[in-house]
C-alpha positions as CSV (number, residue, x, y, z in Angstrom):
1,M,-26.5,-29.0,35.4
2,Q,-24.1,-30.6,33.0
3,Q,-20.9,-28.9,32.0
4,Q,-20.7,-27.8,28.4
5,M,-17.6,-28.4,26.3
6,K,-16.2,-25.4,24.4
7,I,-14.7,-25.9,21.0
8,V,-12.5,-23.2,19.5
9,R,-11.8,-23.0,15.8
10,T,-9.0,-20.8,14.5
11,T,-9.0,-19.9,10.9
12,V,-6.3,-18.0,9.2
13,I,-6.8,-16.4,5.8
14,E,-4.6,-14.1,3.7
15,V,-6.1,-10.9,2.3
16,P,-3.6,-9.3,-0.1
17,G,-3.6,-5.5,0.0
18,L,-5.8,-5.2,3.1
19,G,-3.3,-3.0,4.9
20,A,-3.3,-0.5,1.9
21,R,-7.1,-0.5,1.9
22,I,-7.2,0.2,5.6
23,K,-4.7,3.1,5.0
24,E,-6.8,4.5,2.2
25,A,-10.0,4.4,4.4
26,R,-8.1,6.1,7.2
27,L,-6.8,8.9,4.9
28,R,-10.4,9.6,3.8
29,D,-11.4,10.0,7.5
30,P,-11.1,13.6,8.7
31,R,-10.0,12.6,12.2
32,P,-6.4,12.4,13.3
33,L,-5.0,8.9,13.7
34,R,-4.7,9.2,17.5
35,E,-8.4,9.8,17.7
36,I,-9.3,6.9,15.5
37,C,-6.9,4.6,17.5
38,A,-8.3,5.8,20.8
39,S,-11.8,4.9,19.6
40,I,-10.8,1.2,19.3
41,N,-8.1,1.1,22.0
42,M,-5.2,0.6,19.6
43,S,-1.8,2.4,19.6
44,P,-0.8,4.4,16.5
45,M,2.3,2.2,16.3
46,N,0.1,-0.9,16.0
47,W,-2.1,0.8,13.5
48,Y,0.9,1.5,11.3
49,R,2.0,-2.1,11.6
50,V,-1.4,-3.2,10.4
51,E,-1.3,-0.8,7.4
52,T,2.2,-2.1,6.4
53,E,1.0,-5.7,7.0
54,K,3.8,-6.3,9.5
55,Q,1.6,-8.2,12.0
56,S,-1.4,-10.4,11.8
57,L,-4.8,-8.9,12.5
58,P,-7.4,-10.6,14.7
59,E,-10.8,-10.6,13.2
60,E,-12.2,-8.7,16.2
61,T,-9.7,-5.9,15.6
62,L,-10.5,-5.8,11.9
63,R,-14.2,-5.4,12.7
64,D,-13.3,-2.6,15.2
65,I,-11.3,-0.8,12.5
66,E,-14.2,-1.2,10.1
67,G,-16.6,0.2,12.7
68,A,-14.3,3.1,13.5
69,L,-13.9,4.1,9.9
70,G,-17.5,3.3,8.9
71,V,-16.4,1.0,6.1
72,S,-16.5,-2.7,5.3
73,F,-13.5,-4.5,3.8
74,N,-15.6,-7.5,2.8
75,V,-13.4,-10.0,4.5
76,S,-15.2,-13.3,4.9
77,F,-14.3,-16.5,6.6
78,N,-16.7,-18.6,4.5
79,D,-15.3,-22.1,3.8
């Protein structure tokens, strides 16, 4: 069996105001922040850093946040 080469593509996009939109969605959720964070294995400190846009956000984590809050932020990586 022949080895297969893996190719990785990293794409970075800027989404102005995403942190504020995440915060708004969180505030509409009746659960405490610790419970939301526990559901996606994220610390509250990191969550606040996301909301204040003080760190970059991997796409996988964004999708986890969307799933935990039951929302879509309509972030697309279409070229």
